N, C-alpha and C positions, 0 to 999 in steps of 0.2 A: 450824697451819692454821686459818683462820677458816672457820666454816661459813656457807654461802650458801643462801638460800631459793630453790628453784626455783618459777617462776611456772607455775601450772596453768591452761590455758585452759578456757573454758566452751564447750561444744558446742551447736550449734543445728541443729535439723531443722525444715524447713518442709513441711507436708502440705497438700495442696489438697483441699477438699471442695466440694460443689456442692448447691445447693438451688433450689427454684422461684424464679424471678426475676420478681417482679411489676413491678418498675420498668421492665423492658424489654418489657412486654406489647404495646404499640401501636407500630407502625412506620409512618412516613410519609416518602416519598422519591420521587425521580424526577419524572415528569410525572403527578401525581395518584395515585401508587401508595400503597396502604395495606394493612397486614396486621394482623390481630388474632390473637395467640397465646392461645387460650382453651380448652384449652392447646395444641391443634394449630393450626398456622397456616392461617387462611382470609382471603381477600381482603376488604378493607374499601373500599367505593367512595366514602367521604366525604372523603378527603384532599384538601386544597387547596394543597399545595405543588407548585411547578413549578421544580425546581432540577436542574442537571446534576451537581452534586457534593455538597458537605458539607451535612449535616442532623443533627438530634438530637431526641430526644423523651424524655419522662419520664412514668411512671405511678406511682400511689400504691403504696407498699411493702406495704401490708396487703391492699388489695382489688384492686389492679391497675387501678383506674379511671384513664383518661387525664387527665393534668394539662394538658400543653401540648406543642407541638412547634415547631421553628424551623429555618430554613435559614440562620441567621446574619444575615438581613436583616429578617425579620418574625417575630412570635411568634403562633401560632394557639392559640386556646382549645380546650377539648374540644368546643365547638360548631362548630369549624372556621372561625371568623372571626378577623380580626386583633384582638388585645387593643387597647383604646383608645389606649394609649401604646406599642403593640407593633410599630410600624414605625420605620424609620430606623436600625436597628442597622447596624454597620459591618463586617459580614462581606461575603461575596461569593458569588454563585451559581456562580462558577467558581473557588472556593477548595476544595482537596481536603477539608479539614476545617474548614469555614466556621464551625461552631458546636458547642459541647460543653456540655451541661447538667451541672452539678455541684451536689449538695445543699449547702445552707447549714449549716455546722456549728452545732449547738445549736438549730436551728429545724426544726420539722416543717411549716412553711407557706411557707418561702422557698427559692429556688434561685438559683444563679448561671448565667448564660449567658456563656461565654467565646467571643469571635468572633475570626476571623482574616481579614485582607485577602488578596487574591489577588496572586500575582506579586511578592512582597516589597514590597507596597504600603505607602504612608505611614500608612494607617490602622492597620496593625499589629495587635497583640493588645490587646483591650479586654474589659471585662466589664460586664454589666448584671445587676440584681437583679430577679427576679420574686417578687411577694408574692401568694400564693394567697388571702389574705383580702380582697383588693381586687376590684372589679368584680363584686360580688354573689357572691363565691366562685369566679368563673371565672378570677381572676388578672389582674394587670397589671404592667407594668414600672414600677418606682419611678423617678419623674422625676429625683430627685436622685442616683440611682445607675445612670445609663444611659450607656453608651459611655465608661466610665472607662478612660483610656489607661494601658497598662502599658509598652509598648515596641514598636518596629518593626524593620525589617530582618530579618524572620523568614520561614522557610519556611511553606508552607501546611499546617502540622501542629500539632495539639494532642493531647496525651496526658495525661490526668489520672490520678493515682495516689493511692489511699487509704492514709493512714498513721494508724492508730488512728481517732480522731474527726475528723482533719484530712485535708487533701489537698495534693498538689503538682500544679500545672498546668505542664506542660513543653512546650518547643518548641525548635527549632534556629535559631541565629543564622546569617545569611548576609551576606557570605562568611565562611568560617572554620571552626572545629571546636568551637564552643561549644554546649553545651546549657544553656538557661536554665530554671530551675525557680522558680515563684512559689508561696509557701506560703499556704494558705487555712485559717484557723482561726476560732474563734468570735468573734474580735475583728475579722475582716475579711480582706482580701487584702493581703499584704505586697508593696508595689510595688518592693521591692529584690530582684531575682532572685538566687538562688544560681547561680553560674556554674561549670561544670566543662568539661574538655576531653574530647571523644570520641575523638580521634586520627584522625578522618576529616575531611579538609579539603574543604569544600563551596564551590562557586562560586555566584554569584547566579542562575545558570540552573538550579540543582538544587532548584527550589522545590516542584514538585508530587510527589505520592506520599504514602501514609499512614504514620502512626506510631501504634503501639499499645503498651499496657502489658499484661504478663501478669496474670492474676487475683491472683497473689501479690504484685504490686507490686515484684518484684525485678529485672525486665528490661523494657527497651523495645526494640521492633523498628521499623526505619524503612527505607523505600525512597525513591529520589530520581530525579526526571527527570534524564536525561543521564548517570546513572551506571548503565550497562547491566550486566545479569548479576550484580548484587550486592544483598544484603540485609545490613544492619548491625544486630547485636544488642548493645545496651548493657547492661552490668550496672549496676543502679541501687540506690543505698543510700537507702531511703525514710526513714531516720532523719535523713540530712543533705541529701537532695535532689541528690546528686552522682553522676555516672558514675564507676565504679571500674574498668571494663574494657570492651573492645569485641571482638566476634567478627565477621568478615566471611564471609558465606556466598555461594558462587558459584552462580548460577542458570543452568540450561541454557536457552538461547533455543529457542522452538518453531519459529523460522523465520518469514520474512516481515519486511517493513520495519517497524521500530519495535516489533516484537513481543517484543523482549528487554528491554523496560523494565517491571519490575514496578510495579504501582500499588497494589493491595490487599495488606494483610498482617494476620495475626491469629494469636494463640496458641490452642492447645487449652485447654480448661478446666483441665486438670491442669498446664499450663505446660510439658509435656515436648516438645510438637511445635509446629512453626511452619508456617504456610500462606502462600502468595503467589498472586497472580493479576495478569496483565498488564492494561493499560488497553484494548487494542484487540483482544485475543483472549481467549477463555475457556480458560486453560491452568492450571488449579488444581494447585499443587504442594505437597508435604509434605516437611518436614525434621525429622530426629530431633535435638533439642537435647541429648539425653543421650549422643550418639554419641562425644563427646570433643572433639577440637580442630576448628578450622575446616574442615580438609580432610575429616575424617571426617563432619562434619555435612553438608557440601556433597555428599559421595559418597552420603549416605543419601537423596538426592532420589527421590521417587516422584511421577510424574505421574498424578493421579487422573482428570483430565478435560481434554481438549484439543479445541478446535473453532475453527479459524482463520477460520471464516466468521461468527462472532458475537463481539461485543465482550465484554470482561470488566469489571472495576471493583473496588469495595471488597469486603472480607470482614468479616463480623460474626457473633459468636456469638449464638445465639438463646436465649430463656428455656427452650426444650425441650432444651437441651444439644447441639443440632446447630449446625453452622456454615453460614452462607449467603453466597452470592456474588452481586453485581450482575451483570446480563447486559445490557450497553448496547444500547439499541434494541429489546429484546425485551419481551414481555408476561408474562414470568415471571422467577424467580430460581433459581439452582442451589443445591445442598445437599451438604455432607459429613455423612453420616448418623451416623458414630461418630468424632468428631474426636479422641478420646483414644486411638484404636487405631492402632498403627503399621502402615504399609504399605497395600496395596490393600484390606485389611479395613476401612479407614475408610469405604469406600463413597462413591460419587459419583452424584448424580442431576442431570442437566443441566436438566431442566424440573421442578423440585420443587414450586414454589408458583406457581400461575397468578394473575395480578392481575385486577382487575375490567376488564370490557370498556372499551377506550379508554385505560387506564392503561399507562404504559411505564416500564420500568426504565432508569435512566441510569447514570452511573459511581458514584454515591454510595448508601450505605445509612446508616441512623441510627447515630450514634456514641454508644456507651455506655461507662460506666466498666468497666474490666476487672474490678474488685473485685465487681461485681454477680454475676459468674459463677463465683466460687470463694471461699468463706470460707477463711481461713487459720488454721492451728494452728501455734504455735511451741512446740517442745519444748526446754526449757532445763535444763541441768545433768543430762545423761543419763550420769552417772558413778555407779558403784556406791558406796553409802554416803551419797550426797546425795539429797535429795528431788527428783525430776524434776517440773518444773512444765509444765503444759499450758495454753496461752493461745490461745483461739479468737476469731475475729471474730464478734461477736454481733449484727451488723447484721440487723435484721428476723427475729431468732430468738427464739422464745418460751421454749424450754427445751432442755437438752442432757442426754444420758445417756452416761456414759463407762464402758467396760470396758477396764482396763489390761492385760489378758492375763496377769496374774500370779496364777494360781489359788492358789498357796501362801500368798498374803497374806489369804485368806479374804474376809470382808466388806469389807475395805479395798480390794479389787480393783475396787470400783464407786464411782462418784460422780455427783452430779447438780448442776446449777446453771449459771449464766451467767458467774460470776466465774472467776478463775484457780483451777485445781484442781491438786493435787500428789499424787504417789505415791512411796513408798519401796519400791523393788524388792527382792525377797528374794535375787536372784542376778544375775550378769552374763549376757550373751547376748541373743538376739533374742526380743522379745515382740510379739505381735499386738494392737495397740490398736484398739478399735472406738469410734467416736463416732456417736451417733444424734442428728440435729438435728430439732427440731420447729418448724414455722412454720404456725400455724393448723391446717388439715386436712392440710397437706403434711408429709411426713417424708423425710429422706434419711439414708443411712448411708455412712460411710467407714471402710474397714479399711486399716490401714497398719502396717508393721513398724517398731519402734523398737529400736535396739541400745543396751544398757546396757554401758558400757565399764568395765573394771577401773579402780579408783581409782589415780591416779598417786601415787607416794611419792618422798621424797627423804631419804636417810640417808648422810651423808658420813663417818660413823664418828667415832672419837675424834680429838682434836687429835693431830698426829703431828710429831715432830722427826726429821730425818735429815741426813746429811752432804752437803755440796756434791758434786755429781757422781753421786749415787744417784737412781734413778727411783722415784717413788711413783705407784701407779695407783689411780684411783677408777672403779668400773664401776657405772653407773646404768641399764643396759639393762633395758627393760620394755616390754610391748606397748602400742601406740597412743600412744607418748610421743614428744615432740621435746625437744631440749635446747638451752640457750644458757648457756655458762660465762662467767665474769667477763672473759675475754679475747676473747669473741666466737666461740669455737669451738663447733661444733654436733654433735659426735659424742657417743655415749652414754658413751664411755670417755675419761677425761681423764688 
């Protein structure tokens, strides 16, 4: 009998952390609406956007100073006037996610603005580059990199996903079931999209409604005009830019004509919960993504706030770790106070932030990268006898302090630094890992359990000869293992 080597898989655990988000400090939206999170949200009367739907803004990662904001048509400086070359972008004020600001990889002074046409329009998905060294430091759109065409026949959706130092900019092709992902790295934007199937067939009239990425970049959630009572959650491989699975969540309609069409969608900062809100009523709902299958997730629905007499709209996480919702036609926006909390304990405030006199919320709120709201930690090789590696997202982080929860390892239980750290655990079982993140005067701490699994082994014994008709048994049973033999069988006993 020839001996065969068993393949032992590497285990991955993703942990979400959260720190102060300077990039999302300033919000401009609706009819003149403005908010400054410094750190608590207060109305800012200086905004000059007048848009019904999509918009985006960006602030400095270190000091939180406003860089610029946009509705996908024009780009406003921090002085609230149009950049000299900042008009004529090809988004649309009636496009759900008309504009998305994405940092320019490898540069601290440039940004991309990705724009999306309305109603599957011919202008489609395009990008422009803003250089903050121009216009006396107030920024301007680079003429040679303005309105660069990527593709059309797209829904009114843009969701950008951070992958290391690079990004994916994703959208949905109509009609059909394709997600298109464009890679953005230090060399520029790859105009050849990575295409994958979602399993959800959309028609041309399924164009409006939001799409968001979770902070960890592992899932996308989308809602669509004309597909009532459903939210689709796509498992996303940020290494390849492809959808690997889809879960359909059923949404309970609050009643009333058209009120069963979700418009806004957002993940909790820890990625465990999902929130939706309709376009014409404020009916903010929560779903537990950890509940199991689609039926269990749908059954976990909790209605946090419902008011059929006022409009709803987009949902967006704020830099204060709360979740905010547009209230169409109102002079305020609503709030989920504890968005990581399951059930009614999440809290809901219908009139959470009052806008300046004369300013009105519409359907849109500024669109930010999900990765702004949750640093990610990847735990690799959590098997006993192997060094367990911890890799954290170090964006806008000054320093980190690790406590691996393994007191028997003595001084080796602690580590500092921004690079990959590793630890050789002294035993199997559950360990409580603590990471403290420092960013200027801000600190944040995350505590998470990591399980160290017994190391898998394979011993087929000595070569053996036996007569035809006799049975020979090999038993490889062991905890946390799976098996595949040379003939494809998968039992532990052969």
